[in-house]
Phi, psi and omega in degrees: 000131181269168180294343180266356180288146175295159183303331182274002182292331178255099182268358178269168173221157186275130175264057180250158174078030179292113183243355179254157174282333181282124176300323180292325176293320176295321176300319179300314180298314183295317184286325175299318176298320180293316179298315184295326183265341191235335188270144176251166179290124180282346180273308186247347178091001178306138188289356177210156172237159186248146180278135170286166171296152180303150176071021171286128185298121173056034172200131180245328181223160177212156171270129179285344181274305186251359177069020176290134179262151177226136175250124182263131174240130181213156173199160177271107180124186183280145172284141178253217182286338182232160173239120183292137179230169179288256184273118184300313183297322178297315179295318180297317178298320180291322180293329179272351181287161182289341180248040183294153186277157166281141177264132178251000000 
């Protein structure tokens, strides 16, 4: 990928740096790295989004320009009928709020 390619030109991610025994935890690390280096803001088009500190309820990334929030869901394997989340009540409150996050 050259420096003039758009941010979405590289849709793959590196499965390097696996430090956890859990395949889902490793998938989280890999996808967080991919989002930080490859995803642009879907709301305003800014070429990058920033990662929040770990354990922020129902938000993992944000655009510093328009303040759009993004929640990343990842796992090693196929997604099924449900997506596992941390605290159900926290996620439900966040989803009905006026500033609910986009899901990645």
